RODO-2510 file (C-alpha; in nm, 4 decimals, decimal comma):
residues 279
     n   res          X          Y          Z
     1     x     0,8208     2,9930    -1,5564
     2     x     0,5071     2,9775    -1,6449
     3     x     0,4601     2,5886    -1,4920
     4     x     0,6735     2,7222    -1,1642
     5     x     0,3770     2,9871    -1,1244
     6     x     0,1365     2,7185    -1,1496
     7     x     0,2866     2,4625    -0,9217
     8     x     0,2926     2,7608    -0,6453
     9     x    -0,0882     2,8428    -0,6558
    10     x    -0,1238     2,4697    -0,6511
    11     x     0,1023     2,4226    -0,3329
    12     x    -0,0797     2,7477    -0,1856
    13     x    -0,4034     2,5539    -0,2472
    14     x    -0,2628     2,2344    -0,0911
    15     x    -0,1355     2,4589     0,2226
    16     x    -0,4677     2,6315     0,2808
    17     x    -0,6638     2,3143     0,2544
    18     x    -0,3749     2,1722     0,4968
    19     x    -0,4583     2,4758     0,7297
    20     x    -0,8111     2,4461     0,7250
    21     x    -0,8453     2,1013     0,8509
    22     x    -0,6158     2,1713     1,1388
    23     x    -0,8187     2,4781     1,2501
    24     x    -1,1700     2,3732     1,1573
    25     x    -1,1763     2,0006     1,2365
    26     x    -0,8703     1,9132     1,4412
    27     x    -0,8168     2,1503     1,7059
    28     x    -1,1864     2,2656     1,8139
    29     x    -1,2561     1,8733     1,8715
    30     x    -0,9376     1,8046     2,0511
    31     x    -0,8105     1,5367     1,7917
    32     x    -0,4697     1,4362     1,7442
    33     x    -0,2531     1,4702     1,4484
    34     x     0,0496     1,2751     1,2922
    35     x     0,3967     1,4210     1,1844
    36     x     0,5167     1,7940     1,3305
    37     x     0,1711     1,9399     1,3080
    38     x     0,0812     1,6368     1,5516
    39     x     0,3653     1,7645     1,7602
    40     x     0,2494     2,1202     1,7179
    41     x    -0,0938     2,0449     1,8104
    42     x     0,0428     1,8517     2,1485
    43     x     0,2038     2,1484     2,2071
    44     x    -0,0611     2,3770     2,1719
    45     x    -0,3157     2,1514     2,4378
    46     x    -0,0374     2,1400     2,6478
    47     x     0,1380     2,4926     2,6747
    48     x    -0,0872     2,6919     2,4271
    49     x     0,1554     2,7669     2,2048
    50     x     0,0626     2,8726     1,8573
    51     x     0,0552     2,6064     1,6113
    52     x     0,1493     2,8295     1,3352
    53     x     0,5097     2,9480     1,4713
    54     x     0,5765     2,6107     1,6272
    55     x     0,4932     2,4160     1,2988
    56     x     0,7720     2,6795     1,1156
    57     x     1,0333     2,6127     1,3585
    58     x     0,9996     2,2243     1,3649
    59     x     0,9584     2,2087     0,9977
    60     x     1,2430     2,4328     0,9005
    61     x     1,4618     2,2700     1,1201
    62     x     1,3718     1,9056     0,9472
    63     x     1,4072     2,0883     0,6011
    64     x     1,7760     2,1623     0,7200
    65     x     1,8366     1,8115     0,7852
    66     x     1,6827     1,6810     0,4656
    67     x     1,7719     1,9179     0,2057
    68     x     2,0710     1,7854     0,1103
    69     x     1,8953     1,4665    -0,0059
    70     x     1,6609     1,6169    -0,1539
    71     x     1,6377     1,7768    -0,5265
    72     x     1,6589     2,1588    -0,4937
    73     x     1,3407     2,2268    -0,6584
    74     x     1,1804     2,0010    -0,4175
    75     x     1,3457     2,1629    -0,1064
    76     x     1,2526     2,5313    -0,2401
    77     x     0,8611     2,4072    -0,2744
    78     x     0,9000     2,3107     0,0550
    79     x     1,0230     2,5969     0,1973
    80     x     0,7309     2,7816     0,0333
    81     x     0,4822     2,5253     0,1525
    82     x     0,5731     2,5542     0,5062
    83     x     0,5539     2,9159     0,5324
    84     x     0,2276     2,9088     0,3376
    85     x     0,0850     2,6658     0,5717
    86     x     0,2252     2,8494     0,8868
    87     x     0,0546     3,1829     0,7540
    88     x    -0,2503     3,0032     0,6799
    89     x    -0,2900     2,8387     1,0420
    90     x    -0,2537     3,2126     1,1799
    91     x    -0,5383     3,3172     0,9247
    92     x    -0,7845     3,0182     0,9625
    93     x    -0,7462     3,0330     1,3369
    94     x    -1,0966     3,0200     1,4796
    95     x    -1,2796     2,9341     1,1853
    96     x    -1,5197     2,6344     1,2925
    97     x    -1,8280     2,4181     1,1436
    98     x    -2,1435     2,3907     1,3313
    99     x    -2,0690     2,0009     1,3874
   100     x    -2,0364     1,8125     1,6976
   101     x    -1,9919     1,4466     1,5598
   102     x    -1,6677     1,3391     1,5769
   103     x    -1,6754     1,0853     1,3050
   104     x    -1,7497     1,3482     1,0603
   105     x    -1,5210     1,5937     1,1639
   106     x    -1,2329     1,2873     1,1560
   107     x    -1,3735     1,1780     0,8051
   108     x    -1,3756     1,5378     0,6741
   109     x    -1,0852     1,6503     0,8653
   110     x    -0,8956     1,3446     0,6987
   111     x    -1,0373     1,4305     0,3432
   112     x    -0,9171     1,7968     0,3398
   113     x    -0,5839     1,7119     0,5225
   114     x    -0,5152     1,4692     0,2394
   115     x    -0,6503     1,6884    -0,0192
   116     x    -0,3708     1,9456     0,0951
   117     x    -0,1227     1,7552     0,1209
   118     x    -0,1581     1,5524    -0,2224
   119     x    -0,1762     1,8785    -0,3805
   120     x     0,1968     1,9837    -0,2467
   121     x     0,3390     1,6030    -0,3382
   122     x     0,1662     1,6529    -0,6601
   123     x     0,3820     1,9005    -0,7979
   124     x     0,7216     1,7680    -0,6299
   125     x     0,7008     1,9947    -0,3011
   126     x     0,6801     1,8267     0,0717
   127     x     0,5137     1,9700     0,4160
   128     x     0,8488     1,9147     0,5440
   129     x     0,8282     1,7390     0,8900
   130     x     0,7604     1,3328     0,8439
   131     x     0,7121     1,4034     0,4609
   132     x     1,0729     1,4651     0,4395
   133     x     1,1088     1,1175     0,6385
   134     x     0,8823     0,9696     0,4240
   135     x     1,0170     1,0591     0,0924
   136     x     1,3790     0,9359     0,2185
   137     x     1,1988     0,6184     0,3033
   138     x     1,0975     0,5893    -0,0802
   139     x     1,3828     0,6827    -0,1796
   140     x     1,6338     0,4539    -0,0101
   141     x     1,3988     0,1685     0,0690
   142     x     1,1161     0,1781    -0,1779
   143     x     0,8168     0,2533     0,0655
   144     x     0,5468     0,3839    -0,1068
   145     x     0,5156     0,7806     0,0556
   146     x     0,1556     0,7535     0,1413
   147     x     0,2323     0,4304     0,3665
   148     x     0,5306     0,5590     0,5209
   149     x     0,3689     0,9259     0,6047
   150     x     0,1002     0,7079     0,7688
   151     x     0,3407     0,4884     0,9620
   152     x     0,5415     0,8220     1,0694
   153     x     0,2148     1,0004     1,1406
   154     x     0,0698     0,6837     1,3318
   155     x     0,3148     0,6723     1,6107
   156     x     0,3022     1,0536     1,6589
   157     x    -0,0577     1,0447     1,6660
   158     x    -0,0182     0,7918     1,9216
   159     x     0,1999     0,9347     2,1816
   160     x    -0,1113     1,2213     2,2110
   161     x    -0,3200     0,9111     2,4001
   162     x    -0,2126     1,0417     2,7427
   163     x    -0,3547     1,4418     2,6235
   164     x    -0,6953     1,3481     2,4421
   165     x    -0,7397     1,0241     2,5408
   166     x    -0,8239     0,6785     2,3845
   167     x    -1,1489     0,7491     2,2060
   168     x    -1,0293     1,0700     2,0364
   169     x    -0,7209     0,8963     1,9380
   170     x    -0,9110     0,5963     1,7550
   171     x    -1,1092     0,8904     1,5768
   172     x    -0,7268     1,0431     1,5418
   173     x    -0,6296     0,7434     1,3645
   174     x    -0,9512     0,7012     1,0992
   175     x    -0,8884     1,0501     0,9849
   176     x    -0,4944     0,9720     0,9225
   177     x    -0,6087     0,6787     0,7185
   178     x    -0,8647     0,8808     0,5275
   179     x    -0,5929     1,1289     0,4650
   180     x    -0,3613     0,8594     0,3406
   181     x    -0,6573     0,7527     0,0852
   182     x    -0,6627     1,1227    -0,0385
   183     x    -0,3135     1,1659    -0,0744
   184     x    -0,2824     0,8411    -0,2914
   185     x    -0,6089     0,9528    -0,4785
   186     x    -0,4565     1,3060    -0,5622
   187     x    -0,0812     1,2152    -0,6284
   188     x    -0,1515     0,8675    -0,8721
   189     x    -0,5250     1,0007    -0,9971
   190     x    -0,8499     0,8559    -1,0158
   191     x    -0,7815     0,6224    -1,2650
   192     x    -0,3876     0,5392    -1,2668
   193     x    -0,2487     0,3578    -1,5663
   194     x    -0,1092    -0,0183    -1,5169
   195     x     0,1785    -0,1202    -1,7257
   196     x     0,2255    -0,5044    -1,7924
   197     x     0,4660    -0,7110    -1,9180
   198     x     0,4179    -1,0489    -2,0366
   199     x     0,6009    -1,3824    -2,1250
   200     x     0,4249    -1,6192    -2,2822
   201     x     0,4655    -1,8549    -2,5952
   202     x     0,1276    -1,7672    -2,7208
   203     x     0,2828    -1,4142    -2,7430
   204     x     0,1130    -1,3759    -3,1060
   205     x    -0,1996    -1,4345    -3,0031
   206     x    -0,2196    -1,2456    -2,6901
   207     x    -0,0827    -0,9399    -2,8812
   208     x    -0,3691    -0,9692    -3,1752
   209     x    -0,6608    -1,0055    -2,8806
   210     x    -0,5590    -0,6864    -2,7386
   211     x    -0,5033    -0,5287    -3,0637
   212     x    -0,8220    -0,6390    -3,1837
   213     x    -1,0566    -0,6518    -2,8445
   214     x    -0,9044    -0,3697    -2,6541
   215     x    -0,7953    -0,1265    -2,8979
   216     x    -0,4655    -0,1012    -2,6989
   217     x    -0,0613    -0,0947    -2,8607
   218     x     0,1733    -0,3530    -2,8258
   219     x     0,5297    -0,3556    -2,7727
   220     x     0,7345    -0,6619    -2,8244
   221     x     1,1011    -0,6278    -2,6478
   222     x     1,3714    -0,9013    -2,6937
   223     x     1,4887    -1,0923    -2,3318
   224     x     1,6525    -1,3623    -2,2648
   225     x     1,5853    -1,6479    -1,9757
   226     x     1,9327    -1,6483    -1,7575
   227     x     1,9030    -2,0218    -1,6695
   228     x     1,7928    -2,1654    -2,0270
   229     x     1,9883    -1,8795    -2,2300
   230     x     1,7185    -1,8872    -2,4801
   231     x     1,5516    -1,5978    -2,6323
   232     x     1,2343    -1,4730    -2,5315
   233     x     0,9805    -1,2057    -2,6346
   234     x     0,8174    -0,9824    -2,3815
   235     x     0,5097    -0,7895    -2,4487
   236     x     0,4931    -0,4557    -2,2988
   237     x     0,1314    -0,2905    -2,2654
   238     x     0,0227    -0,0125    -2,0757
   239     x    -0,3661    -0,0051    -1,9671
   240     x    -0,6114     0,1647    -1,7595
   241     x    -0,6964     0,0183    -1,4233
   242     x    -1,0347    -0,0679    -1,5608
   243     x    -0,9438    -0,2533    -1,8383
   244     x    -0,6931    -0,4705    -1,6804
   245     x    -0,9421    -0,7555    -1,6458
   246     x    -0,9962    -0,7994    -1,9683
   247     x    -0,6367    -0,7861    -2,0283
   248     x    -0,5759    -1,0903    -1,7619
   249     x    -0,8672    -1,2791    -1,9056
   250     x    -0,7232    -1,2412    -2,2659
   251     x    -0,4199    -1,3772    -2,0881
   252     x    -0,5647    -1,6794    -1,9056
   253     x    -0,7631    -1,8021    -2,1973
   254     x    -0,4469    -1,7955    -2,4282
   255     x    -0,2312    -1,9322    -2,1903
   256     x    -0,2304    -1,9927    -1,8428
   257     x     0,1101    -2,0503    -1,7622
   258     x     0,1677    -1,7067    -1,8709
   259     x     0,3752    -1,5211    -1,6596
   260     x     0,3027    -1,1453    -1,5922
   261     x     0,3931    -0,8324    -1,3831
   262     x     0,1577    -0,5485    -1,3244
   263     x     0,2810    -0,2277    -1,2114
   264     x     0,0722     0,1202    -1,1390
   265     x     0,2347     0,4341    -1,3729
   266     x     0,1442     0,7570    -1,2296
   267     x     0,1330     0,9304    -1,5829
   268     x     0,1135     0,8064    -1,9326
   269     x     0,1606     1,0433    -2,2339
   270     x     0,0963     0,9624    -2,6172
   271     x    -0,1425     0,8327    -2,8257
   272     x    -0,4600     0,6743    -2,6669
   273     x    -0,3836     0,8431    -2,3507
   274     x    -0,2499     1,2274    -2,2359
   275     x    -0,1805     1,3903    -2,5769
   276     x     0,2135     1,4646    -2,5439
   277     x     0,1591     1,8318    -2,6747
   278     x    -0,0905     1,9103    -2,4066
   279     x     0,1099     1,8051    -2,1040
***
């Protein structure tokens, strides 16, 4: 229950940041946006329809389509996020900052929008719209959510060319790229961990160097080569991103024919990382 309340508080903060980015940096300077919000902004420019109401209606419709393919928790958090986002769009209408520089507005707008969406995604919610489509692309095709979202957003933003013109469309794309990078930072952290698997004939030397020089634990997994049918030991190591160059240097020095696979890890709990009892 305590965690749920905390998640909802984070969703509320994310929804507010998202709405603030739209009302302060996008609409006053006639920039575009991606996804459903981009569609609502186009409707606002053409028909003067309230972005808050049109966003609520379109997002709930898309949520109705995707709700069966998403976890119940995600659906519940998404309903809250959509409702709060629409509310904050109404409450922040007319808010402005004293800047007419389109690049500044694109950069800050992208950063604040990315922060808002990233916070919502981090607690397993979505902002509905193309975020649902991006999550489905991630689930079925393995696409990274942030880049699937960028593709969807750019396609929608491109359609605003005939309304905002080429120059502002280019600034809009800059804003979307910034938002994508910020979403990555928020959802994976400033220093994401890396899990590394190593197959090498010099496994003992590599493990010894990792333990001595890096003070990291090494797990030995048992495997078997399919073609040779020979048993093989596989080293499994988790390190921070900044430690990765040292690890690869150790492996190269011990065995230039070693086989490595490196994967990004969002959260790591246990000795040397985050205390499991505090998570």
